[in-house]
C-alpha positions in Angstrom: 34.1 14.5 -7.9 34.1 16.8 -10.9 31.8 19.8 -11.2 29.9 18.3 -14.1 29.3 15.0 -12.2 28.0 17.0 -9.2 25.7 19.1 -11.4 24.3 15.9 -13.0 23.7 14.4 -9.6 22.0 17.6 -8.4 19.7 17.6 -11.6 18.8 13.9 -11.2 17.6 14.5 -7.6 15.8 17.8 -8.3 12.8 16.1 -9.8 12.0 13.7 -6.9 9.5 16.2 -5.4 7.8 16.6 -8.7 7.5 12.9 -9.3 6.0 12.4 -5.8 3.4 15.1 -6.5 2.5 13.5 -9.8 2.4 10.0 -8.2 0.0 11.4 -5.5 -2.2 13.0 -8.2 -2.3 9.7 -10.1 -3.3 7.9 -6.9 -6.1 10.5 -6.3 -7.3 10.1 -9.8 -7.2 6.3 -9.5 -9.3 6.5 -6.4 -11.7 8.8 -8.3 -12.0 6.3 -11.1 -12.7 3.5 -8.5 -15.3 5.8 -6.8 -16.9 6.5 -10.2 -17.2 2.7 -10.8 -19.2 2.4 -7.6 -21.5 5.3 -8.3 -23.9 4.8 -11.2 -24.1 7.8 -13.6 -26.8 7.2 -16.1 -26.3 7.5 -19.9 -23.1 8.4 -21.6 -22.1 10.9 -18.8 -20.3 8.2 -16.8 -18.2 7.2 -19.8 -17.4 10.8 -20.5 -16.3 11.4 -16.9 -14.2 8.2 -16.9 -12.6 9.2 -20.2 -11.8 12.6 -18.8 -10.1 11.1 -15.8 -8.2 8.7 -17.9 -7.1 11.5 -20.2 -5.8 13.6 -17.3 -3.9 10.5 -16.0 -2.4 9.8 -19.4 -1.4 13.4 -19.8 0.4 13.4 -16.4 2.3 10.2 -17.3 3.2 11.6 -20.7 4.3 15.0 -19.4 6.3 14.0 -16.4 7.3 10.4 -16.6 8.1 10.6 -20.3 9.8 14.0 -19.7 7.7 15.9 -22.3 7.3 18.7 -19.8 11.0 19.5 -20.1 11.2 19.0 -23.9 11.0 21.5 -26.7 8.4 22.0 -29.4 8.7 19.1 -31.8 8.1 16.4 -29.2 5.1 18.3 -27.8 3.8 18.7 -31.4 4.0 14.9 -31.9 2.1 14.3 -28.6 -0.6 16.9 -29.6 -1.0 15.4 -33.1 -1.4 11.9 -31.7 -4.0 13.2 -29.2 -6.0 14.9 -31.9 -6.1 11.6 -33.9 -7.1 9.5 -30.9 -9.9 12.0 -30.2 -11.1 11.8 -33.7 -11.0 8.0 -33.7 -13.0 7.7 -30.5 -15.4 10.5 -31.4 -16.2 9.2 -34.9 -16.6 5.7 -33.5 -19.2 6.9 -31.0 -21.0 9.0 -33.6 -21.0 6.0 -36.0 -22.6 3.8 -33.3 -25.1 6.6 -32.5 -26.4 6.7 -36.1 -26.8 3.0 -36.7 -30.1 1.3 -37.4 -31.5 0.3 -34.0 -31.5 -3.4 -34.9 -27.8 -3.4 -35.5 -27.1 -3.4 -31.8 -28.4 -5.9 -29.2 -31.9 -4.8 -28.0 -31.0 -5.4 -24.3 -28.0 -3.1 -24.5 -27.9 -0.4 -21.9 -26.4 2.0 -24.4 -28.8 1.2 -27.2 -28.4 3.6 -30.2 -31.4 5.7 -29.3 -30.1 6.4 -25.8 -26.6 7.2 -27.1 -27.9 9.4 -29.9 -30.0 11.3 -27.4 -27.1 11.8 -25.1 -24.7 12.9 -27.8 -27.0 14.9 -30.2 -29.9 15.7 -27.8 -33.4 14.3 -27.8 -35.3 14.4 -31.1 -38.6 16.3 -31.2 -41.7 14.2 -30.9 -43.4 13.5 -34.3 -47.1 14.1 -34.2 -49.3 11.1 -35.0 -50.8 11.0 -38.4 -54.6 10.9 -38.6 -56.1 7.6 -40.0 -56.6 7.6 -43.8 -60.2 7.2 -45.1 
């Protein structure tokens, strides 16, 4: 067996422990996602927590199973740029839905625009009632 073949075999097996740790973390996060689905979190907070867990899981897969952890700058820059655009896409979609006319969404929707707008932008101040005109 040549020295280069032995070094490649050694390098191929050196990541097994790291892969097992990442797999265990993914299993724990999957259990957390399942637990979150059983526990009702009101408003948009449940969606935010689920998206955070999914983002961490996606980051682990991208970094370790797609080998971005061991790569240099350009590959990481491509990943970061794509994450920025996905965040913009999701964020602008949520804000678009939050600013729609209330009748544009189904009235029995749990995430009706007013609830979503209050969760994202905060509750609007109460408008005082106008006195009757004479």
